NUKEMI-249935 format. One record per residue (C-alpha): residue number from 1; residue in one letter; x, y, z. Coordinates in Angstrom, 3 decimals. Each point is the difference from the previous one (the first is absolute). Example, Ala and Ser with C-alpha at 12.3 -4.5 7.8 and 13.67 -1.06 7.14 Angstrom:
     i   aa          u          v          w
     1    A     12.300     -4.500      7.800
     2    S      1.370      3.440     -0.660
This chain:
     i   aa          u          v          w
     1    M      0.000      0.000      0.000
     2    P      1.498      3.398     -0.990
     3    K      0.739      2.657      2.590
     4    Q     -2.434      2.866      0.372
     5    L      1.125      3.310      1.477
     6    T     -1.979      3.100      0.896
     7    G      1.561      3.437     -0.174
     8    T     -0.250      3.583     -1.148
     9    V      0.931      1.177     -3.481
    10    T      2.928      2.424      0.281
    11    S      0.730      0.502     -3.706
    12    D     -1.838     -0.512     -3.279
    13    K      2.423      1.789     -2.326
    14    G      1.048     -3.064     -1.999
    15    D     -2.173     -1.265     -2.837
    16    K     -1.970     -3.013      1.283
    17    T      2.142     -0.014      3.156
    18    I     -0.774      1.088      3.551
    19    V      2.148      0.074      3.123
    20    I     -1.661     -1.231      3.177
    21    T      1.244      0.581      3.548
    22    V     -0.900     -2.754      2.438
    23    R      0.281      0.928      3.669
    24    A      0.523     -2.625      2.686
    25    R      0.078      0.589      3.751
    26    K      2.553     -2.239      1.697
    27    T      1.261     -0.572      3.548
    28    H      3.707     -0.312      0.736
    29    P      0.669     -3.445      1.519
    30    L      2.413      1.192      2.696
    31    Y     -1.066      3.545      0.813
    32    K     -3.765     -0.467     -0.577
    33    K     -0.177      3.393     -1.711
    34    Q     -2.461      0.333     -2.870
    35    Y      1.138      1.477     -3.279
    36    T     -1.347      0.383     -3.525
    37    T      1.635     -1.388     -3.130
    38    N     -0.794      1.286     -3.485
    39    T      0.584     -2.207     -3.026
    40    K     -0.541      1.148     -3.577
    41    F     -1.213     -2.298     -2.750
    42    M     -0.452      0.692     -3.695
    43    A     -3.171     -1.417     -1.496
    44    H     -1.548     -0.277     -3.445
    45    D     -3.128      2.113     -0.557
    46    E     -1.314     -0.917     -3.453
    47    K     -2.706      2.687     -0.237
    48    N      1.821      2.785      1.907
    49    E     -2.970      0.228      2.380
    50    A      1.812      0.372      3.361
    51    K      0.973      3.508      1.103
    52    V      2.284      1.312      2.748
    53    G     -1.546     -0.487      3.441
    54    D     -2.247     -2.934     -0.937
    55    L     -0.091     -3.041      2.283
    56    V      0.587     -3.058     -2.208
    57    T      0.575     -3.737      0.122
    58    I      2.745     -1.515     -2.167
    59    T      0.577     -3.647     -0.865
    60    E      3.263     -1.793     -0.692
    61    T      0.538     -0.995     -3.655
    62    R      2.789     -1.162     -2.278
    63    P      2.799      2.522     -0.560
    64    L     -1.346      2.703     -2.303
    65    S      3.179      2.093     -0.080
    66    A      3.235      0.379      1.943
    67    R     -1.808      1.261      3.118
    68    K     -3.712     -0.707     -0.589
    69    R     -1.169     -3.212      1.643
    70    F     -3.529      1.041      0.945
    71    A     -3.201      0.973     -1.805
    72    L     -2.854      2.191      1.166
    73    S     -2.917     -2.179      1.047
    74    R     -2.472      2.593      1.287
    75    I     -0.393      3.500      1.361
    76    L     -1.418     -0.110      3.521
    77    E     -0.393      3.722      0.603
    78    K      0.411      3.014     -2.244
    79    A      1.961      2.981      1.275
    80    G     -2.500      2.448      1.509
    81    A     -0.501      3.515     -1.243
    82    A      1.684      2.689      2.031
    83    F     -2.071      1.949      2.511
    84    A     -1.423      3.148     -1.550
    85    E     -1.187      3.023      1.957
    86    T     -3.349     -0.132     -1.807
    87    D     -0.644     -3.395      1.611
    88    A     -0.046      1.591      3.448
    89    T     -2.516      2.769     -0.627
    90    A     -3.512     -0.549      1.291
    91    D     -3.196      1.194     -1.629
    92    V     -0.520      2.560      2.754
    93    P     -0.142      3.645     -1.088
    94    E      2.844      2.119      1.307
    95    E     -0.755      2.554      2.709
    96    I      0.509      3.634     -0.836
    97    V      1.992      1.757      2.703
    98    E     -0.513      3.746      0.227
    99    P      3.043      2.028      1.085
   100    K     -0.357      1.810      3.310
   101    A     -0.456      3.761     -0.214
   102    E      2.977      1.897      1.357
   103    K     -0.473      2.406      2.884
   104    P      0.028      3.697     -0.818
   105    E      3.166      1.810      1.068
   106    E     -1.699      1.919      2.817
   107    E     -1.243     -3.201      1.668
   108    A      3.450     -1.593     -0.333
   109    K      1.615      3.018      1.762
   110    T     -2.497     -0.128      2.878
   111    D      0.628     -3.740      0.374
   112    E      3.748      0.645      0.267
   113    K     -0.549      2.738      2.609
   114    T     -2.204     -2.232      2.197
   115    A      2.556     -2.801     -0.268
   116    K      2.804      2.339      1.156
   117    D     -2.132      1.382      2.823
   118    G     -0.763     -3.526      1.174
   119    E      3.711     -0.887      0.104
   120    A      0.911      3.200      1.876
   121    K     -2.520     -0.625      2.783
């Protein structure tokens, strides 16, 4: 039975070729510390349907080129669209905020005088 690996497409620049990164979480036998290993595989994509960021499954095949030993079997999850600001707006009308009227100069002077008088007492 051929090996099946699941990973994320990191490159689709080659014609009918994709590069998949498979991440594995391992535990060190002596120190018991967990770490992540990344392994890249080249796979054959006949229809050029996988794009960068897609989650895919690849299957082991006969050697197709010097480094290609896998073929795309299926796309599990397409790369999601980026978050757009328009997605976050609600259908609630915006409130109109009226600017506060500034105090006339005479009132501002009397306010300053009362503040000084209060400090002096």
